[in-house]
C-alpha positions in Angstrom: 0.1 -0.1 -0.1 1.5 3.3 -1.2 -0.3 5.7 0.7 -2.5 5.4 4.1 -4.3 7.7 6.2 -1.4 7.3 8.8 1.1 8.1 6.2 -0.6 11.5 5.9 -0.8 11.7 9.6 2.9 11.2 10.1 3.8 13.5 7.4 1.7 16.2 9.0 3.4 15.8 12.2 6.8 15.7 10.8 6.1 18.8 8.7 4.6 20.5 11.7 7.8 19.7 13.8 10.0 21.1 10.9 7.9 24.3 10.7 8.1 24.8 14.5 11.7 24.3 14.6 12.5 26.5 11.8 10.1 29.3 13.1 11.8 29.0 16.4 15.0 29.5 14.7 14.0 32.3 12.8 12.6 34.2 15.8 15.7 33.6 18.0 17.9 34.8 15.2 15.8 38.1 14.6 17.6 40.1 17.4 20.8 41.7 16.7 22.8 43.6 19.1 25.3 46.4 18.9 27.5 48.0 21.3 28.1 51.6 20.6 30.6 53.3 23.3 29.1 51.1 26.1 25.5 51.6 24.8 23.7 48.3 23.7 21.3 48.6 21.2 18.8 45.8 20.2 17.4 45.9 16.8 15.0 43.4 15.5 14.9 42.4 11.7 11.1 42.5 10.9 11.7 40.3 7.6 12.8 37.5 9.9 10.1 38.0 12.5 7.5 37.8 9.7 9.0 34.6 8.2 9.2 33.1 11.6 5.5 34.0 12.7 4.4 32.7 9.1 6.3 29.3 9.4 4.9 28.6 13.0 1.5 29.5 11.8 1.9 26.8 8.9 3.0 24.2 11.4 0.0 24.9 13.7 -2.4 24.4 10.6 -0.4 21.4 9.5 -0.7 19.9 13.0 -4.6 20.6 13.0 -5.0 19.3 9.5 -2.9 16.0 10.4 -5.3 15.6 13.4 -8.3 16.0 11.3 -7.1 13.6 8.6 -7.4 10.7 11.0 -10.9 11.7 12.3 -14.1 10.7 10.9 -14.4 14.1 9.2 -11.0 13.6 7.2 -11.7 9.9 6.3 -15.1 11.0 4.7 -13.2 13.7 2.5 -10.0 11.9 1.4 -9.9 13.6 -2.0 -10.1 16.9 -0.3 -7.5 16.0 2.4 -5.4 14.8 -0.9 -5.6 18.4 -2.3 -4.9 20.2 1.1 -1.7 17.8 1.3 -0.6 18.6 -2.2 -0.9 22.7 -1.3 0.9 22.0 2.1 3.9 20.0 0.3 4.1 22.6 -2.3 4.2 25.4 0.4 6.9 23.3 2.4 8.9 22.8 -1.1 8.9 26.8 -1.5 9.7 27.2 2.3 12.8 24.7 1.9 13.9 26.5 -1.3 13.7 29.8 0.2 15.8 28.6 3.3 18.2 26.9 1.2 18.6 29.9 -1.1 18.9 32.4 1.8 15.7 34.2 1.0 14.6 33.3 4.4 17.2 35.2 6.8 18.4 32.2 8.6 21.8 31.7 9.8 22.1 28.5 11.8 20.3 25.2 11.0 19.1 26.5 7.7 20.8 23.7 5.5 19.4 20.7 7.5 16.0 22.1 8.0 15.7 23.1 4.2 16.6 19.5 3.3 14.0 18.3 5.7 11.4 20.7 4.1 12.2 19.2 0.7 11.9 15.8 1.9 8.6 16.1 3.8 7.2 18.6 1.0 7.9 16.3 -1.7 6.6 13.1 0.2 3.6 15.3 0.9 2.9 16.1 -2.5 3.3 12.4 -3.8 0.9 11.2 -0.9 -1.6 13.9 -1.7 -1.6 12.9 -5.3 -2.3 9.2 -4.4 -5.0 10.3 -2.0 -6.8 12.1 -4.7 -6.2 9.4 -7.5 -7.0 6.3 -5.2 -9.0 7.1 -2.1 -10.0 3.6 -1.8 -6.6 2.6 -0.6 -7.0 4.7 2.4 -10.0 2.9 3.8 -8.1 -0.3 4.8 -5.3 -0.1 7.4 
């Protein structure tokens, strides 16, 4: 069996974990301090904060969707859940590419997280396509 409802659940949880990790790293790296003649100035990078908050919000949505996908509501709407999984996967591929190409301003941990985003995003797209094409495979587990 190529895809099951538990595969979507595991990919959703893995994606949420990656999003929470990347968002946390972005938010912790958004602050810079400078020392100018004994005066410490703290500056926040608004772009980094917006990336961090957006990625954490995506993680929260992924976590909720993963829980719904294994509930009665999600099982009855497998084709719709497949479409959502493809959209989330494409979003994670975009975020992974942004982190890898340094569009998202991350300094530490971006390489490992971007490869994780590529892997999970690609698997989400594949699993979502299978969920749309063959929902009968998801009924047995």
